[in-house]
N, C-alpha and C positions, 0 to 999 in steps of 0.2 A: 504493500500500499504507500502510494505516496504522501507522504504524511505532514507534508506544509499542506498549511491554509491557507488558501488564496482571498483577498476581500470578496471579491466577486467572480463569478462563475457566469458567461453570458453564453446560452445554449442556441446557436444559429448565426451563423458566420453572415447573413444577407446586409446588406444596406443599415438596417436600423442596430443590428450586433457591432459591425464595423463602426458607426461614430461611436457606439456605446463605449468601446473600449477607449475609442480616443481621449475621449467626456472621462470617464473614469482614470485614465492616463492624468488627466490637467486634477484629477483630485486626489492623486498621489495616493489612487489604489493598484493592488495588484489583480493582473487579471489572465483569466485563462477562457480563450474560445473554445466550444467542442462545436460540431456540425456532421451532420451523417453524409455529408455526401462530398467526392474527393477534394474540390477546393471549393474558393472562401467565393462570396460574391450570390449565393440563394439561387431564387429564378433568374434573375437577373444574367447570369454567366450558364447557367446548365439549359435556359431555351432561351434566351435574346440579346447573344452579346451583341449581333451589329443591328441592334434594333437603338434606334432614336429613344432618350427619354425629353420630354419638353416640361415636364411640371416638378423640379426641382433649382428653386432661390437659385439666381447666377447665371446658371444655364440659358441661354435660350433655347439649345439641344444639346443632347451631347449623347456618343454610342453609351450602350452598359456596357459594355466591356472595359470603356476610358474610364469612365464614371466610378466604378468595383475597382480601376487601379488605383485612382484616386484615394478610394475610401481607404484601401488596404494599407497605402502608404502611409497615409493620418493615421489608423488602427496603431500601430507599430509604434508610436510617441510611445503607448501604455508598455512595451516593452512584454505583449500578451505572448502566453505558452498556447500554441495552437494548433489543437489534434482532428484532424477531420479524418473522417470516416469513421466516423464514430460514434453512438445513438444511445443517447441518454435513457436509462431505465427507471430508477427508482433514487428517493430523494427521502433521506431520513433526518431529522432532527436529532443531530448529540450534542446536548451544552449549547455551548455559543457558535455552534460550528453546523453544516449540512453533511451528511456521508453523500456522496453523487454516485450513484453502480455506471456504468455504463456497459456497456453487449464488449469492453476493451478492458475496464479496469476501472479504480473506484480512485474520487480527488473528495477531498475535503474543502468547505467553502465557507465562509463567514454567510453568505449572502448568494442569492440564482438572480438571475434574470433571462428569462425569456424572451428571448427574438426570434423565434421560430417560423415568423409570416404563419402559411397558411399547412406549415408541418409539412410531411412526407409526402408527396405530392405524385400524380402519375396521371396523363393527360386524357381528358374523356373522349373517347372516343365516339365513330360516327356507329357504331354498333353492328356492322354487315358484317358476316363471317371470313369474305372473301378479303376484307381488310388487312389482314395478318399476311396477305402473299404480298402484299408492295411494301410493308413497312422497313425501313433502316435503308429503303433504293430509293423508293419516289415519291414513298407518301410520307409527309413529316407532320409533328407533330409541334416541333419548335424547330428553330432557324438558325444553324448555325454558320453559313457557309453562302453567303450572297452568291457567291460566281457561278454554283453550280445553275444556277437561275436565266444566266447569260442566253438572249435569245429563245427562250423556252414560252412554251405555251402554260401555262400555271393556272391553276384555281384553288383560289380561297374559299374556306367554308367557315361561316363565322359571323357576328353581327357587333360584336366588341372590340376595344382598343385595341389590342391584339391583331385583329383579324385584320379591320381598316388603316392602322398603319404600316404592316406588310406588304397590303395593296399599296397603297400609296409611294413605297420603300423601291417595292418590286418594278413598279411603272413605267421609269427609266431603263433597268436592268433586262428585262423580261418583255419577249417580244410582244408580247400578247397577255394580258392577267384581268381572270373575269372573278369575279367577287359575290358568291352564295350567298345567302341568308333566311332560315329558315323562316323568320317573321320581314313584317312589312316595314318594322319602324329599326331603325339601328340602336343599339344601348352605350354603342360610343362618343366621345365627349362634341359636344354641337360645333364643333370649331374643324376637328379632322371629318365627321359626315360632310358636311358641306365642303371642303376639300375634296371628298370623293366623288361627289357629282358634279363636279369640278372638273374632273382629270378625265385619262382616255379609259381608267379601269371601267369594264363593262359589270354593271353591275343588276345581278337579280334578286328582288326578295321574292316572299310567298314559294320557296320551294323548297325542298324536302331531297337529299341525296339517297334513290332508290339504288341502284348497285356500281358497281366499277368495272370496267376492262380495261385487259389487258396481257401480259403472259410475262412470265421469267422476272418477276419484280415489276416490270415497267407498266405504268399505268399508258393506257391508249386514249381511253375517253369513259364520261361518266354520265349515267342518266339521270334528271333531272326528274322529276314530279312535279306537279304543281294540285291544288288541292282539288280542284275539277278532274283529274286523274290525266290532264296532259302531259305527256314527257317529253323529253328533250335531250339529245346526247350531243354532249360537248365534247371536243378533241381535245385533249391535254398530254404534256411530259410530264408534270408534276401535281401534285395533291396538295395544299397544306391544311391542313384541319386544328383550327382554331376555337375548338368548345370549350376551354376551360380544363380544370383540373380537379379529379377528385383527391380531396386532401386530408390528411389523420395525425394528430398529433401524439397518434400509437400511444405507448407506455403514461405518457405525460397526463394523457387523460384521467391515469389512474390515481394520480397524489392526490385526489381530494378538494383538487380546484375546483373553484366555484364557474361553472360553465353557462353559456349559451350558444348549444348548438358543437360550432369545431373553435369557439373563441374563447377568451379564458378573459372575465368579468375584474376588473379592474379600479379603482379611484381615482381622485386626483393626482393623489402621487403616485402614480403608475402601479402601489402597492394591489395584489394578490389578497384573499381571505385567509392566505399564510404567513403570519408573519416570517419575515425574512426574502419571499420567494417574491420579487419581479415582475411586470411585463410591457412590454414597448412593443408598437408595430405592427403590422395585420394580425397578429395571431389576436390583439386585445378586441374587446370592443366596450364600451359605454355609451349613456346614453348622447349622441349627436354624433359617434365616431365616424369619422371616416377615412379609411383605406386608401392613402396615399406613400409615397415613403416619402416625401416631404413631411406628411403628420409624422409620420414613423421618427423619423431624424431629430426631430422636434420633442417628440416624448421621452427619445432614449436618456437626453441631460435629465429631463425628468428626473426618471426614474434610478438613474445614478447621483444625485443626489441628496434622495430621499434615502438610498442603500448607506451611502456616504455615511447621513447623518442618523443612521439606525447601527450604525456598527461605531459611531462615536457621538454618542448624543451633546459632545461639547465642539464639533464641527457646525461650520454655518451650512444652513442649506442653500442660500444665496451665495455663488460661489464668487469671487474674483472673476472678473470678466478676462477673456484671451490676452488683451490689447495691454492688460495688466500683468498676468503670467509673463506672457513671452516678452514683455520689452526689457 
């Protein structure tokens, strides 16, 4: 057993967790980051490294992989111990600290900050039996390399921000882009939808995917069906499915935390119902919660400052400004 007790263990190495690491360093706390993925960055790196982010202050737009690279550099200010490919299992109170067990070891920590995003996730699929025949080759649930779509016929399924953003990004890379949505109205940001409707992207709404055609892993066409039963075949080279993800917090849901569906309830201090355990980012819920990267980046310092005060009641909850710390 590693007998060193760290001040705060952050479970989740996405944007919120990375910024929390930096901020904990600002409060001179010892930090450990644990993430079940093989790399830092969460969904941004796992699914959307080449996708632009538009809703983070100070960046009119920035590629997800570049944003994460900046966060990783910033996070190292705290000199955190980083453990990747490791899944949290149990957390047990032992006096003034927790015994945190993972699938690879045991860790001691005074506080825990849960920044697990949506938890472990897998893509939501179309639900067709032939889908598996094209996965990993010409059917994609996330995009890690835009170049494979150069001069190709691409069809994207979905109506949220990811689907619309990918359609706009591929507009001038692919030879042709078609966006298919099961409903009439999109759930993406209004600005993005208006940009989509003014683009070269072919938009087809109120249509469902009935079947996928092709062989040897190569998609050749997709059959779309309208509500009245009318069918249409669209010839394509690649199919991108952006129906979101099916997620789970796994063993964390068994810790006794107060939950609302798959989210952890917190108060204004980012405290959970278990003393010494905090949560921030998309994993949390409270009245009026909005799940955005920018919101998670704001919640991280709140959680860290209150964790600092919990460990050391004499510490100020309101810290010095960064300009004072680095001057």
